[in-house]
C-alpha positions, 0 to 999 in steps of 0.5 A: 733375609734367609727366611724369605726364601722358599720353603725348604725340605730338611733332610736329616740323615744320621748314622749312629754306630754303637761303640760297645763290644757287645757283640762276639767277634771272631779272631784268629787266635780264638778257639770259638766259632765265628761270630757276627760283625760287631756293633762298631762294624755295623755303624761304620757300614751304615755310615758308608751307606748314608755318605754314599746316598748323600754323595749321589744326591750331590752328584745328581745336582752337579751333573745338571747342565745349565740348560737343564736347570733353566728348563727345570725353572720353567717346567710346571711341576705336576703338568710337566711342560713349559708355558705355552705362552713362553716364546723366550725359552727357546733362544735362552737355551741356546745362550745357555749352551754357549755359556756351558761350553765356555765354562767347560773350557771348550769355547771363549771369545776372541780377545778384545785387543788393544782397542777394546772391541765391543761384545757385539763384534767379538767372535766365538772361537774354539779352545778345545774340540774334545766331546763333552759327553752331552749330545747337545753341547757336542753338536753345538761345539762341532758346529762352531769348530767347523765354522769359518770365519768365526761368528759372534755369540749373538749370531750363534744364538740365532743359528742354533735357534733356527732363527736366521735368514741365511738359508745356508746356515739353517743346518746349524739349528739344534732341533727338539732341544726341550725334549731332549733336555727333558729326557736327559732329566728323566735319565737322571731321575729328576722327571718322569715321562707321561702322556697327557691328552688334550682336546685336539692333540696328545702330548709327551710331558715330563712331570717332576719327581725329584722336587729337592733337585728343583728347590736347590736350583730355586734357592741358588737363584735366590741366594744369588742376589740375597743371602749371597749377594756381593757388591762386586759382580766379579765375586759372584759364582759364575754359574749362579749368575750365568743361571740368573741371566739366562733364567731372565732371558728365557722368562722363567725368573719369576718362577724362582722369585715368586715365593719370596715375601714381598721385601725380599722379592723387591730386593731381589728384583732390584739387585737383578736389575742392577746386574742387568744394567751393568756395562757388560763390555767393561765386566768382560775384560776384567781378570778372571771373568767369563767373557761369554757370559757377558756376551750372551747377557749382551745378546739378550739385552733389551 
């Protein structure tokens, strides 16, 4: 089944350290002059550099937020912008912000209580007001912390998207989210910045420069419903499942599944539908779950 995943680049890095003592070495007891480093020392040095490069690649992937991963899935690699016809990604990114804050322990849903209130009525509460270090996350966290009484996840998606009819809440809108996320990807050396001239206007675009990062995200989404599929949703990696849900809500999930062979594509779509048809209220009260993930999924349920 793994043969159906998108074409992957095999990056092999090997470090070979010489074990011989062919090079002359200097010691305090010797009477000769100081010689060069031994082959063994050079091998260890090269190995450390290779390990450092691998750690840098892993750190880059780990530093990506859920919002940035969703944007990368929707971004055209060469053109550097999302589809003009996609009007779902805006609200989807706001849902990703709520889940990211929850996964980082900053916010959560209030307890369901003995009467097991539905997700649509459980409000978002601030657990930890310490800044995350990400501008968008910190801005949203401040709004949630300062709002009394608390609001539901669905309401916060509307507030952060600017899609509320309440004029007093328009100040909660997070502006230029896609552009700010794209600039963050540029700073992380995943994208670059260019100017493209269209017939009536010029637009700043952010073409992809590190394709391996996006391929890892695509494989993570595919593996979630293929090679790493679990019949029990609670055993699926929370961040991977959150990416699957938000990518679907943002109408960019097809970009991850499109390269799959027909059989794997059908299987991936069938299992995705199974997840989308779950009883989100029941899943949200199970032990070890992330209630915010299910609340956001419920907010986007059609």
